SEMARLO-233125 format. One record per residue: chain; x, y, z of N, C-alpha, C, CB in turn; residue number from 1. Coordinates in steps of 0.001 Angstrom, whole numbers, padded with zeros to 6 digits, m for minus. Glycine has a CB too. Layout:
REM SEMARLO-233125
<r balum="A" n_c1="X" n_c2="Y" n_c3="Z" ca_c1="X" ca_c2="Y" ca_c3="Z" c_c1="X" c_c2="Y" c_c3="Z" cb_c1="X" cb_c2="Y" cb_c3="Z" drenvex="NUM"/>
...
***
This chain:
REM SEMARLO-233125
<r balum="A" n_c1="031892" n_c2="m033636" n_c3="120249" ca_c1="031656" ca_c2="m035050" ca_c3="120108" c_c1="030260" c_c2="m035276" c_c3="119535" cb_c1="031822" cb_c2="m035767" cb_c3="121457" drenvex="1"/>
<r balum="A" n_c1="030153" n_c2="m036083" n_c3="118540" ca_c1="028865" ca_c2="m036422" ca_c3="117961" c_c1="028293" c_c2="m037649" c_c3="118649" cb_c1="028992" cb_c2="m036660" cb_c3="116452" drenvex="2"/>
<r balum="A" n_c1="026987" n_c2="m037657" n_c3="118794" ca_c1="026316" ca_c2="m038813" ca_c3="119367" c_c1="025971" c_c2="m039740" c_c3="118209" cb_c1="025030" cb_c2="m038401" cb_c3="120189" drenvex="3"/>
<r balum="A" n_c1="026570" n_c2="m040921" n_c3="118205" ca_c1="026390" ca_c2="m041827" ca_c3="117068" c_c1="025294" c_c2="m042852" c_c3="117280" cb_c1="027672" cb_c2="m042536" cb_c3="116779" drenvex="4"/>
<r balum="A" n_c1="025055" n_c2="m043256" n_c3="118522" ca_c1="024007" ca_c2="m044236" ca_c3="118799" c_c1="022726" c_c2="m043515" c_c3="119182" cb_c1="024441" cb_c2="m045210" cb_c3="119923" drenvex="5"/>
<r balum="A" n_c1="021579" n_c2="m044029" n_c3="118769" ca_c1="020338" ca_c2="m043365" ca_c3="119160" c_c1="020150" c_c2="m043418" c_c3="120672" cb_c1="019136" cb_c2="m044011" cb_c3="118454" drenvex="6"/>
<r balum="A" n_c1="019815" n_c2="m042287" n_c3="121241" ca_c1="019613" ca_c2="m042209" ca_c3="122680" c_c1="018165" c_c2="m042540" c_c3="123013" cb_c1="019988" cb_c2="m040810" cb_c3="123212" drenvex="7"/>
<r balum="A" n_c1="017257" n_c2="m042055" n_c3="122182" ca_c1="015842" ca_c2="m042322" ca_c3="122379" c_c1="015445" c_c2="m043427" c_c3="121420" cb_c1="014977" cb_c2="m041039" cb_c3="122160" drenvex="8"/>
<r balum="A" n_c1="014963" n_c2="m044521" n_c3="121966" ca_c1="014564" ca_c2="m045659" ca_c3="121141" c_c1="013113" c_c2="m045486" c_c3="120695" cb_c1="014743" cb_c2="m046992" cb_c3="121916" drenvex="9"/>
<r balum="A" n_c1="012839" n_c2="m045837" n_c3="119459" ca_c1="011481" ca_c2="m045762" ca_c3="118939" c_c1="010790" c_c2="m047091" c_c3="119184" cb_c1="011476" cb_c2="m045405" cb_c3="117429" drenvex="10"/>
<r balum="A" n_c1="009583" n_c2="m047024" n_c3="119683" ca_c1="008798" ca_c2="m048227" ca_c3="119944" c_c1="007833" c_c2="m048393" c_c3="118785" cb_c1="008036" cb_c2="m048144" cb_c3="121320" drenvex="11"/>
<r balum="A" n_c1="007898" n_c2="m049525" n_c3="118137" ca_c1="007034" ca_c2="m049776" ca_c3="116988" c_c1="005908" c_c2="m050716" c_c3="117396" cb_c1="007841" cb_c2="m050370" cb_c3="115805" drenvex="12"/>
<r balum="A" n_c1="004698" n_c2="m050190" n_c3="117389" ca_c1="003554" ca_c2="m051010" ca_c3="117771" c_c1="002537" c_c2="m051051" c_c3="116634" cb_c1="002902" cb_c2="m050469" cb_c3="119062" drenvex="13"/>
<r balum="A" n_c1="003030" n_c2="m050975" n_c3="115413" ca_c1="002113" ca_c2="m050914" ca_c3="114285" c_c1="001481" c_c2="m052270" c_c3="114022" cb_c1="002833" cb_c2="m050422" cb_c3="113038" drenvex="14"/>
<r balum="A" n_c1="000284" n_c2="m052207" n_c3="113491" ca_c1="m000366" ca_c2="m053418" ca_c3="113031" c_c1="m001007" c_c2="m053125" c_c3="111687" cb_c1="m001416" cb_c2="m053928" cb_c3="114060" drenvex="15"/>
<r balum="A" n_c1="m001368" n_c2="m054173" n_c3="111015" ca_c1="m001756" ca_c2="m054063" ca_c3="109623" c_c1="m003124" c_c2="m054698" c_c3="109383" cb_c1="m000706" cb_c2="m054711" cb_c3="108731" drenvex="16"/>
<r balum="A" n_c1="m003692" n_c2="m054364" n_c3="108235" ca_c1="m004968" ca_c2="m054935" ca_c3="107812" c_c1="m004848" c_c2="m055413" c_c3="106372" cb_c1="m006119" cb_c2="m053899" cb_c3="107955" drenvex="17"/>
<r balum="A" n_c1="m005596" n_c2="m056466" n_c3="106075" ca_c1="m005681" ca_c2="m056914" ca_c3="104694" c_c1="m006650" c_c2="m055989" c_c3="103960" cb_c1="m006143" cb_c2="m058413" cb_c3="104605" drenvex="18"/>
<r balum="A" n_c1="m006710" n_c2="m056097" n_c3="102647" ca_c1="m007583" ca_c2="m055239" ca_c3="101847" c_c1="m009050" c_c2="m055441" c_c3="102235" cb_c1="m007386" cb_c2="m055524" cb_c3="100347" drenvex="19"/>
<r balum="A" n_c1="m009410" n_c2="m056662" n_c3="102654" ca_c1="m010803" ca_c2="m056910" ca_c3="103035" c_c1="m011074" c_c2="m056616" c_c3="104517" cb_c1="m011168" cb_c2="m058352" cb_c3="102728" drenvex="20"/>
<r balum="A" n_c1="m010137" n_c2="m055997" n_c3="105231" ca_c1="m010374" ca_c2="m055530" ca_c3="106593" c_c1="m009994" c_c2="m056481" c_c3="107706" cb_c1="m011772" cb_c2="m055204" cb_c3="106737" drenvex="21"/>
<r balum="A" n_c1="m009383" n_c2="m057603" n_c3="107408" ca_c1="m008956" ca_c2="m058555" ca_c3="108440" c_c1="m007650" c_c2="m058066" c_c3="109070" cb_c1="m008776" cb_c2="m059989" cb_c3="107839" drenvex="22"/>
<r balum="A" n_c1="m007549" n_c2="m058222" n_c3="110393" ca_c1="m006327" ca_c2="m057789" ca_c3="111066" c_c1="m005179" c_c2="m058736" c_c3="110745" cb_c1="m006545" cb_c2="m057709" cb_c3="112586" drenvex="23"/>
<r balum="A" n_c1="m003985" n_c2="m058169" n_c3="110735" ca_c1="m002777" ca_c2="m058962" ca_c3="110471" c_c1="m001714" c_c2="m058513" c_c3="111472" cb_c1="m002274" cb_c2="m058786" cb_c3="108974" drenvex="24"/>
<r balum="A" n_c1="m001853" n_c2="m058977" n_c3="112712" ca_c1="m000915" ca_c2="m058606" ca_c3="113763" c_c1="000411" c_c2="m059345" c_c3="113605" cb_c1="m001517" cb_c2="m058894" cb_c3="115136" drenvex="25"/>
<r balum="A" n_c1="001457" n_c2="m058760" n_c3="114176" ca_c1="002753" ca_c2="m059427" ca_c3="114197" c_c1="003491" c_c2="m059406" c_c3="112871" cb_c1="002575" cb_c2="m060827" cb_c3="114624" drenvex="26"/>
<r balum="A" n_c1="003081" n_c2="m058565" n_c3="111957" ca_c1="003737" ca_c2="m058486" ca_c3="110648" c_c1="004762" c_c2="m057359" c_c3="110654" cb_c1="002695" cb_c2="m058267" cb_c3="109518" drenvex="27"/>
<r balum="A" n_c1="005821" n_c2="m057560" n_c3="109933" ca_c1="006840" ca_c2="m056523" ca_c3="109782" c_c1="006517" c_c2="m055709" c_c3="108531" cb_c1="008279" cb_c2="m057146" cb_c3="109694" drenvex="28"/>
<r balum="A" n_c1="007244" n_c2="m054640" n_c3="108338" ca_c1="007065" ca_c2="m053830" ca_c3="107141" c_c1="007348" c_c2="m054659" c_c3="105896" cb_c1="007977" cb_c2="m052594" cb_c3="107180" drenvex="29"/>
<r balum="A" n_c1="008349" n_c2="m055506" n_c3="105973" ca_c1="008670" ca_c2="m056380" ca_c3="104841" c_c1="007491" c_c2="m057297" c_c3="104511" cb_c1="009927" cb_c2="m057219" cb_c3="105149" drenvex="30"/>
<r balum="A" n_c1="006898" n_c2="m057909" n_c3="105556" ca_c1="005723" ca_c2="m058770" ca_c3="105348" c_c1="004572" c_c2="m057980" c_c3="104730" cb_c1="005272" cb_c2="m059402" cb_c3="106684" drenvex="31"/>
<r balum="A" n_c1="004361" n_c2="m056770" n_c3="105257" ca_c1="003251" ca_c2="m055952" ca_c3="104782" c_c1="003408" c_c2="m055617" c_c3="103295" cb_c1="003153" cb_c2="m054663" cb_c3="105609" drenvex="32"/>
<r balum="A" n_c1="004622" n_c2="m055339" n_c3="102884" ca_c1="004846" ca_c2="m055029" ca_c3="101469" c_c1="004606" c_c2="m056252" c_c3="100593" cb_c1="006270" cb_c2="m054503" cb_c3="101255" drenvex="33"/>
<r balum="A" n_c1="005078" n_c2="m057406" n_c3="101046" ca_c1="004899" ca_c2="m058629" ca_c3="100260" c_c1="003427" c_c2="m059011" c_c3="100152" cb_c1="005691" cb_c2="m059779" cb_c3="100880" drenvex="34"/>
<r balum="A" n_c1="002675" n_c2="m058826" n_c3="101251" ca_c1="001291" ca_c2="m059268" ca_c3="101303" c_c1="000294" c_c2="m058160" c_c3="100977" cb_c1="000993" cb_c2="m059825" cb_c3="102659" drenvex="35"/>
<r balum="A" n_c1="000782" n_c2="m056984" n_c3="100567" ca_c1="m000068" ca_c2="m055826" ca_c3="100236" c_c1="m000994" c_c2="m055459" c_c3="101395" cb_c1="m000903" cb_c2="m056119" cb_c3="098979" drenvex="36"/>
<r balum="A" n_c1="m000446" n_c2="m055416" n_c3="102597" ca_c1="m001233" ca_c2="m055052" ca_c3="103768" c_c1="m001308" c_c2="m053538" c_c3="103896" cb_c1="m000633" cb_c2="m055672" cb_c3="105043" drenvex="37"/>
<r balum="A" n_c1="m002336" n_c2="m053082" n_c3="104570" ca_c1="m002550" ca_c2="m051652" ca_c3="104779" c_c1="m002276" c_c2="m051308" c_c3="106239" cb_c1="m003996" cb_c2="m051241" cb_c3="104379" drenvex="38"/>
<r balum="A" n_c1="m001703" n_c2="m050130" n_c3="106500" ca_c1="m001464" ca_c2="m049742" ca_c3="107889" c_c1="m002784" c_c2="m049425" c_c3="108592" cb_c1="m000518" cb_c2="m048526" cb_c3="107956" drenvex="39"/>
<r balum="A" n_c1="m002783" n_c2="m049580" n_c3="109906" ca_c1="m003991" ca_c2="m049274" ca_c3="110670" c_c1="m004189" c_c2="m047759" c_c3="110728" cb_c1="m003906" cb_c2="m049871" cb_c3="112103" drenvex="40"/>
<r balum="A" n_c1="m005423" n_c2="m047307" n_c3="110953" ca_c1="m005655" ca_c2="m045859" ca_c3="111090" c_c1="m004835" c_c2="m045235" c_c3="112204" cb_c1="m007121" cb_c2="m045590" cb_c3="111342" drenvex="41"/>
<r balum="A" n_c1="m004661" n_c2="m045957" n_c3="113323" ca_c1="m003865" ca_c2="m045388" ca_c3="114417" c_c1="m002397" c_c2="m045244" c_c3="114022" cb_c1="m003983" cb_c2="m046261" cb_c3="115672" drenvex="42"/>
<r balum="A" n_c1="m001901" n_c2="m046144" n_c3="113165" ca_c1="m000523" ca_c2="m046009" ca_c3="112672" c_c1="m000389" c_c2="m044775" c_c3="111790" cb_c1="m000098" cb_c2="m047270" cb_c3="111888" drenvex="43"/>
<r balum="A" n_c1="m001395" n_c2="m044542" n_c3="110975" ca_c1="m001372" ca_c2="m043360" ca_c3="110105" c_c1="m001442" c_c2="m042097" c_c3="110951" cb_c1="m002545" cb_c2="m043395" cb_c3="109088" drenvex="44"/>
<r balum="A" n_c1="m002347" n_c2="m042069" n_c3="111934" ca_c1="m002486" ca_c2="m040883" ca_c3="112784" c_c1="m001236" c_c2="m040604" c_c3="113597" cb_c1="m003665" cb_c2="m041043" cb_c3="113713" drenvex="45"/>
<r balum="A" n_c1="m000501" n_c2="m041644" n_c3="113965" ca_c1="000707" ca_c2="m041428" ca_c3="114765" c_c1="001805" c_c2="m040741" c_c3="113963" cb_c1="001221" cb_c2="m042751" cb_c3="115307" drenvex="46"/>
<r balum="A" n_c1="001674" n_c2="m040736" n_c3="112655" ca_c1="002668" ca_c2="m040071" ca_c3="111803" c_c1="002405" c_c2="m038576" c_c3="111675" cb_c1="002681" cb_c2="m040707" cb_c3="110420" drenvex="47"/>
<r balum="A" n_c1="001209" n_c2="m038157" n_c3="112042" ca_c1="000856" ca_c2="m036744" ca_c3="111934" c_c1="001552" c_c2="m035952" c_c3="113032" cb_c1="m000674" cb_c2="m036550" cb_c3="112015" drenvex="48"/>
<r balum="A" n_c1="001861" n_c2="m034721" n_c3="112714" ca_c1="002523" ca_c2="m033856" ca_c3="113687" c_c1="001537" c_c2="m033443" c_c3="114774" cb_c1="003118" cb_c2="m032610" cb_c3="112994" drenvex="49"/>
<r balum="A" n_c1="002037" n_c2="m033359" n_c3="115982" ca_c1="001267" ca_c2="m032851" ca_c3="117107" c_c1="002088" c_c2="m031696" c_c3="117694" cb_c1="000967" cb_c2="m033988" cb_c3="118190" drenvex="50"/>
<r balum="A" n_c1="001930" n_c2="m030496" n_c3="117138" ca_c1="002796" ca_c2="m029375" ca_c3="117524" c_c1="002797" c_c2="m029080" c_c3="119016" cb_c1="002379" cb_c2="m028145" cb_c3="116788" drenvex="51"/>
<r balum="A" n_c1="001644" n_c2="m029147" n_c3="119658" ca_c1="001592" ca_c2="m028876" ca_c3="121096" c_c1="002391" c_c2="m029886" c_c3="121887" cb_c1="000159" cb_c2="m028869" cb_c3="121580" drenvex="52"/>
<r balum="A" n_c1="002278" n_c2="m031153" n_c3="121513" ca_c1="003019" ca_c2="m032208" ca_c3="122203" c_c1="004517" c_c2="m032056" c_c3="121962" cb_c1="002543" cb_c2="m033596" cb_c3="121737" drenvex="53"/>
<r balum="A" n_c1="004904" n_c2="m031756" n_c3="120742" ca_c1="006329" ca_c2="m031575" ca_c3="120434" c_c1="006920" c_c2="m030413" c_c3="121222" cb_c1="006527" cb_c2="m031340" cb_c3="118930" drenvex="54"/>
<r balum="A" n_c1="006177" n_c2="m029325" n_c3="121333" ca_c1="006645" ca_c2="m028173" ca_c3="122110" c_c1="006802" c_c2="m028553" c_c3="123577" cb_c1="005669" cb_c2="m026984" cb_c3="121967" drenvex="55"/>
<r balum="A" n_c1="005832" n_c2="m029288" n_c3="124120" ca_c1="005900" ca_c2="m029716" ca_c3="125515" c_c1="007117" c_c2="m030605" c_c3="125743" cb_c1="004616" cb_c2="m030457" cb_c3="125916" drenvex="56"/>
<r balum="A" n_c1="007376" n_c2="m031546" n_c3="124823" ca_c1="008537" ca_c2="m032433" ca_c3="124974" c_c1="009837" c_c2="m031645" c_c3="124930" cb_c1="008539" cb_c2="m033507" cb_c3="123877" drenvex="57"/>
<r balum="A" n_c1="009931" n_c2="m030665" n_c3="124042" ca_c1="011129" ca_c2="m029838" ca_c3="123964" c_c1="011325" c_c2="m029056" c_c3="125260" cb_c1="011042" cb_c2="m028877" cb_c3="122767" drenvex="58"/>
<r balum="A" n_c1="010227" n_c2="m028553" n_c3="125811" ca_c1="010322" ca_c2="m027808" ca_c3="127066" c_c1="010779" c_c2="m028705" c_c3="128211" cb_c1="008975" cb_c2="m027171" cb_c3="127409" drenvex="59"/>
<r balum="A" n_c1="010322" n_c2="m029961" n_c3="128233" ca_c1="010740" ca_c2="m030891" ca_c3="129276" c_c1="012239" c_c2="m031167" c_c3="129176" cb_c1="009946" cb_c2="m032204" cb_c3="129177" drenvex="60"/>
<r balum="A" n_c1="012733" n_c2="m031371" n_c3="127965" ca_c1="014162" ca_c2="m031619" ca_c3="127764" c_c1="014982" c_c2="m030392" c_c3="128180" cb_c1="014448" cb_c2="m031981" cb_c3="126284" drenvex="61"/>
<r balum="A" n_c1="014533" n_c2="m029215" n_c3="127757" ca_c1="015248" ca_c2="m027986" ca_c3="128097" c_c1="015273" c_c2="m027777" c_c3="129603" cb_c1="014603" cb_c2="m026778" cb_c3="127406" drenvex="62"/>
<r balum="A" n_c1="014148" n_c2="m027996" n_c3="130254" ca_c1="014086" ca_c2="m027841" ca_c3="131710" c_c1="015017" c_c2="m028830" c_c3="132406" cb_c1="012644" cb_c2="m028034" cb_c3="132210" drenvex="63"/>
<r balum="A" n_c1="015053" n_c2="m030071" n_c3="131921" ca_c1="015945" ca_c2="m031074" ca_c3="132510" c_c1="017407" c_c2="m030671" c_c3="132335" cb_c1="015696" cb_c2="m032455" cb_c3="131877" drenvex="64"/>
<r balum="A" n_c1="017736" n_c2="m030090" n_c3="131177" ca_c1="019124" ca_c2="m029644" ca_c3="130936" c_c1="019504" c_c2="m028497" c_c3="131861" cb_c1="019306" cb_c2="m029210" cb_c3="129469" drenvex="65"/>
<r balum="A" n_c1="018616" n_c2="m027528" n_c3="131954" ca_c1="018949" ca_c2="m026314" ca_c3="132692" c_c1="018911" c_c2="m026495" c_c3="134210" cb_c1="018008" cb_c2="m025215" cb_c3="132299" drenvex="66"/>
<r balum="A" n_c1="018224" n_c2="m027515" n_c3="134682" ca_c1="018121" ca_c2="m027708" ca_c3="136131" c_c1="018999" c_c2="m028835" c_c3="136647" cb_c1="016695" cb_c2="m027981" cb_c3="136509" drenvex="67"/>
<r balum="A" n_c1="019795" n_c2="m029446" n_c3="135775" ca_c1="020676" ca_c2="m030526" ca_c3="136232" c_c1="021790" c_c2="m029921" c_c3="137088" cb_c1="021275" cb_c2="m031325" cb_c3="135017" drenvex="68"/>
<r balum="A" n_c1="021935" n_c2="m030394" n_c3="138325" ca_c1="022950" ca_c2="m029832" ca_c3="139213" c_c1="024366" c_c2="m030105" c_c3="138711" cb_c1="022785" cb_c2="m030396" cb_c3="140614" drenvex="69"/>
<r balum="A" n_c1="025283" n_c2="m029214" n_c3="139070" ca_c1="026692" ca_c2="m029364" ca_c3="138682" c_c1="027257" c_c2="m030685" c_c3="139202" cb_c1="027530" cb_c2="m028180" cb_c3="139216" drenvex="70"/>
<r balum="A" n_c1="026829" n_c2="m031087" n_c3="140392" ca_c1="027336" ca_c2="m032343" ca_c3="140959" c_c1="026924" c_c2="m033537" c_c3="140095" cb_c1="026819" cb_c2="m032530" cb_c3="142402" drenvex="71"/>
<r balum="A" n_c1="025741" n_c2="m033470" n_c3="139503" ca_c1="025272" ca_c2="m034543" ca_c3="138618" c_c1="026090" c_c2="m034542" c_c3="137321" cb_c1="023751" cb_c2="m034375" cb_c3="138305" drenvex="72"/>
<r balum="A" n_c1="026337" n_c2="m033353" n_c3="136781" ca_c1="027140" ca_c2="m033241" ca_c3="135559" c_c1="028554" c_c2="m033779" c_c3="135772" cb_c1="027201" cb_c2="m031780" cb_c3="135094" drenvex="73"/>
<r balum="A" n_c1="029115" n_c2="m033534" n_c3="136962" ca_c1="030483" ca_c2="m033957" ca_c3="137249" c_c1="030625" c_c2="m035479" c_c3="137233" cb_c1="030924" cb_c2="m033411" cb_c3="138598" drenvex="74"/>
<r balum="A" n_c1="029543" n_c2="m036200" n_c3="137513" ca_c1="029586" ca_c2="m037664" ca_c3="137519" c_c1="029946" c_c2="m038231" c_c3="136147" cb_c1="028243" cb_c2="m038226" cb_c3="137970" drenvex="75"/>
<r balum="A" n_c1="029620" n_c2="m037490" n_c3="135095" ca_c1="029788" ca_c2="m038008" ca_c3="133730" c_c1="031114" c_c2="m037610" c_c3="133099" cb_c1="028659" cb_c2="m037524" cb_c3="132857" drenvex="76"/>
<r balum="A" n_c1="031907" n_c2="m036784" n_c3="133776" ca_c1="033247" ca_c2="m036427" ca_c3="133339" c_c1="033286" c_c2="m035975" c_c3="131874" cb_c1="034177" cb_c2="m037604" cb_c3="133539" drenvex="77"/>
<r balum="A" n_c1="032307" n_c2="m035173" n_c3="131477" ca_c1="032295" ca_c2="m034622" ca_c3="130126" c_c1="031804" c_c2="m035557" c_c3="129042" cb_c1="033638" cb_c2="m034181" cb_c3="129779" drenvex="78"/>
<r balum="A" n_c1="031318" n_c2="m036731" n_c3="129388" ca_c1="030799" ca_c2="m037679" ca_c3="128398" c_c1="029423" c_c2="m037190" c_c3="127925" cb_c1="030704" cb_c2="m039131" cb_c3="128999" drenvex="79"/>
<r balum="A" n_c1="029406" n_c2="m036559" n_c3="126751" ca_c1="028192" ca_c2="m035933" ca_c3="126223" c_c1="027063" c_c2="m036949" c_c3="126070" cb_c1="028482" cb_c2="m035267" cb_c3="124876" drenvex="80"/>
<r balum="A" n_c1="027374" n_c2="m038128" n_c3="125585" ca_c1="026331" ca_c2="m039138" ca_c3="125364" c_c1="025705" c_c2="m039564" c_c3="126698" cb_c1="026917" cb_c2="m040372" cb_c3="124626" drenvex="81"/>
<r balum="A" n_c1="026531" n_c2="m039744" n_c3="127722" ca_c1="026007" ca_c2="m040127" ca_c3="129036" c_c1="025160" c_c2="m039008" c_c3="129641" cb_c1="027160" cb_c2="m040484" cb_c3="129986" drenvex="82"/>
<r balum="A" n_c1="025604" n_c2="m037769" n_c3="129454" ca_c1="024829" ca_c2="m036631" ca_c3="129954" c_c1="023495" c_c2="m036556" c_c3="129223" cb_c1="025616" cb_c2="m035306" cb_c3="129783" drenvex="83"/>
<r balum="A" n_c1="023520" n_c2="m036740" n_c3="127908" ca_c1="022284" ca_c2="m036692" ca_c3="127120" c_c1="021312" c_c2="m037769" c_c3="127575" cb_c1="022588" cb_c2="m036855" cb_c3="125623" drenvex="84"/>
<r balum="A" n_c1="021814" n_c2="m038975" n_c3="127846" ca_c1="020946" ca_c2="m040055" ca_c3="128325" c_c1="020350" c_c2="m039704" c_c3="129682" cb_c1="021728" cb_c2="m041378" cb_c3="128417" drenvex="85"/>
<r balum="A" n_c1="021147" n_c2="m039090" n_c3="130555" ca_c1="020652" ca_c2="m038698" ca_c3="131874" c_c1="019578" c_c2="m037619" c_c3="131753" cb_c1="021808" cb_c2="m038199" cb_c3="132756" drenvex="86"/>
<r balum="A" n_c1="019791" n_c2="m036674" n_c3="130850" ca_c1="018807" ca_c2="m035609" ca_c3="130647" c_c1="017501" c_c2="m036191" c_c3="130118" cb_c1="019352" cb_c2="m034540" cb_c3="129672" drenvex="87"/>
<r balum="A" n_c1="017593" n_c2="m037096" n_c3="129143" ca_c1="016388" ca_c2="m037727" ca_c3="128583" c_c1="015661" c_c2="m038513" c_c3="129669" cb_c1="016752" cb_c2="m038661" cb_c3="127394" drenvex="88"/>
<r balum="A" n_c1="016415" n_c2="m039237" n_c3="130494" ca_c1="015786" ca_c2="m040011" ca_c3="131568" c_c1="015075" c_c2="m039088" c_c3="132553" cb_c1="016835" cb_c2="m040864" cb_c3="132304" drenvex="89"/>
<r balum="A" n_c1="015711" n_c2="m037972" n_c3="132877" ca_c1="015099" ca_c2="m037014" ca_c3="133800" c_c1="013845" c_c2="m036398" c_c3="133189" cb_c1="016101" cb_c2="m035911" cb_c3="134173" drenvex="90"/>
<r balum="A" n_c1="013916" n_c2="m036043" n_c3="131919" ca_c1="012772" ca_c2="m035410" ca_c3="131253" c_c1="011625" c_c2="m036393" c_c3="131072" cb_c1="013190" cb_c2="m034843" cb_c3="129895" drenvex="91"/>
<r balum="A" n_c1="011939" n_c2="m037685" n_c3="130999" ca_c1="010906" ca_c2="m038699" ca_c3="130775" c_c1="010171" c_c2="m039080" c_c3="132051" cb_c1="011519" cb_c2="m039933" cb_c3="130163" drenvex="92"/>
<r balum="A" n_c1="010728" n_c2="m038744" n_c3="133206" ca_c1="010082" ca_c2="m039087" ca_c3="134466" c_c1="008841" c_c2="m038217" c_c3="134656" cb_c1="011062" cb_c2="m038915" cb_c3="135654" drenvex="93"/>
<r balum="A" n_c1="007834" n_c2="m038763" n_c3="135324" ca_c1="006658" ca_c2="m037935" ca_c3="135611" c_c1="007060" c_c2="m036712" c_c3="136427" cb_c1="005583" cb_c2="m038752" cb_c3="136366" drenvex="94"/>
<r balum="A" n_c1="006393" n_c2="m035643" n_c3="136172" ca_c1="006715" ca_c2="m034388" ca_c3="136844" c_c1="006526" c_c2="m034504" c_c3="138346" cb_c1="005856" cb_c2="m033256" cb_c3="136296" drenvex="95"/>
<r balum="A" n_c1="007463" n_c2="m033949" n_c3="139089" ca_c1="007387" ca_c2="m033959" ca_c3="140545" c_c1="006711" c_c2="m032690" c_c3="141068" cb_c1="008788" cb_c2="m034101" cb_c3="141149" drenvex="96"/>
<r balum="A" n_c1="006320" n_c2="m031810" n_c3="140158" ca_c1="005695" ca_c2="m030557" ca_c3="140573" c_c1="004320" c_c2="m030834" c_c3="141148" cb_c1="005597" cb_c2="m029573" cb_c3="139393" drenvex="97"/>
<r balum="A" n_c1="004007" n_c2="m030117" n_c3="142199" ca_c1="002691" ca_c2="m030247" ca_c3="142798" c_c1="001703" c_c2="m029404" c_c3="141991" cb_c1="002710" cb_c2="m029813" cb_c3="144296" drenvex="98"/>
<r balum="A" n_c1="000563" n_c2="m029966" n_c3="141679" ca_c1="m000402" ca_c2="m029164" ca_c3="140930" c_c1="m000886" c_c2="m028003" c_c3="141785" cb_c1="m001595" cb_c2="m030029" cb_c3="140469" drenvex="99"/>
<r balum="A" n_c1="m001051" n_c2="m026876" n_c3="141149" ca_c1="m001567" ca_c2="m025727" ca_c3="141884" c_c1="m003073" c_c2="m025866" c_c3="141982" cb_c1="m001171" cb_c2="m024383" cb_c3="141198" drenvex="100"/>
<r balum="A" n_c1="m003599" n_c2="m025422" n_c3="143100" ca_c1="m005036" ca_c2="m025540" ca_c3="143316" c_c1="m005746" c_c2="m024467" c_c3="142505" cb_c1="m005390" cb_c2="m025419" cb_c3="144824" drenvex="101"/>
<r balum="A" n_c1="m006796" n_c2="m024854" n_c3="141869" ca_c1="m007572" ca_c2="m023899" ca_c3="141083" c_c1="m008237" c_c2="m022913" c_c3="142030" cb_c1="m008631" cb_c2="m024622" cb_c3="140200" drenvex="102"/>
<r balum="A" n_c1="m008346" n_c2="m021669" n_c3="141610" ca_c1="m008992" ca_c2="m020691" ca_c3="142488" c_c1="m010461" c_c2="m021061" c_c3="142701" cb_c1="m008876" cb_c2="m019263" cb_c3="141894" drenvex="103"/>
<r balum="A" n_c1="m010915" n_c2="m020790" n_c3="143902" ca_c1="m012313" ca_c2="m021064" ca_c3="144229" c_c1="m013197" c_c2="m020023" c_c3="143553" cb_c1="m012538" cb_c2="m021064" cb_c3="145770" drenvex="104"/>
<r balum="A" n_c1="m014252" n_c2="m020502" n_c3="142953" ca_c1="m015180" ca_c2="m019603" ca_c3="142294" c_c1="m016539" c_c2="m019781" c_c3="142926" cb_c1="m015235" cb_c2="m019860" cb_c3="140770" drenvex="105"/>
<r balum="A" n_c1="m017035" n_c2="m018734" n_c3="143485" ca_c1="m018363" ca_c2="m018762" ca_c3="144083" c_c1="m019227" c_c2="m017779" c_c3="143313" cb_c1="m018321" cb_c2="m018411" cb_c3="145615" drenvex="106"/>
<r balum="A" n_c1="m020199" n_c2="m018292" n_c3="142573" ca_c1="m021042" ca_c2="m017361" ca_c3="141813" c_c1="m021878" c_c2="m016495" c_c3="142763" cb_c1="m021967" cb_c2="m018136" cb_c3="140839" drenvex="107"/>
<r balum="A" n_c1="m022065" n_c2="m015271" n_c3="142350" ca_c1="m022899" ca_c2="m014366" ca_c3="143145" c_c1="m024351" c_c2="m014791" c_c3="142981" cb_c1="m022698" cb_c2="m012869" cb_c3="142712" drenvex="108"/>
<r balum="A" n_c1="m025110" n_c2="m014711" n_c3="144078" ca_c1="m026521" ca_c2="m015083" ca_c3="143949" c_c1="m027248" c_c2="m014113" c_c3="143016" cb_c1="m027205" cb_c2="m015106" cb_c3="145335" drenvex="109"/>
<r balum="A" n_c1="m028092" n_c2="m014677" n_c3="142201" ca_c1="m028877" ca_c2="m013852" ca_c3="141285" c_c1="m030116" c_c2="m013341" c_c3="141994" cb_c1="m029267" cb_c2="m014645" cb_c3="140019" drenvex="110"/>
<r balum="A" n_c1="m030460" n_c2="m012094" n_c3="141717" ca_c1="m031683" ca_c2="m011579" ca_c3="142354" c_c1="m032920" c_c2="m012281" c_c3="141781" cb_c1="m031797" cb_c2="m010040" cb_c3="142154" drenvex="111"/>
<r balum="A" n_c1="m033916" n_c2="m012472" n_c3="142615" ca_c1="m035154" ca_c2="m013138" ca_c3="142182" c_c1="m036050" c_c2="m012226" c_c3="141404" cb_c1="m035904" cb_c2="m013673" cb_c3="143363" drenvex="112"/>
***
């Protein structure tokens, strides 16, 4: 079964600037093209790849898939799209893992 509807929604928080540097909030891409607006630096930076973050997100999804109990899977009766949504929801939740305590480091006294 193919998943036809997007499961993960993209949030668009872009804003624009005029050529002389004035902000132009609340504009759509269509407006920006008509008015020759420029994207904000943060919009440009958000398009750049963040390999470490992408790897972490993939690991969260994989962990959510592999640790989903059989009883949870049975609730969806083989509905792949519903299972995928449940996995994404689980992976998106803050981690329930307890942070491990850093080892105590006591420097040795230096001789005088």
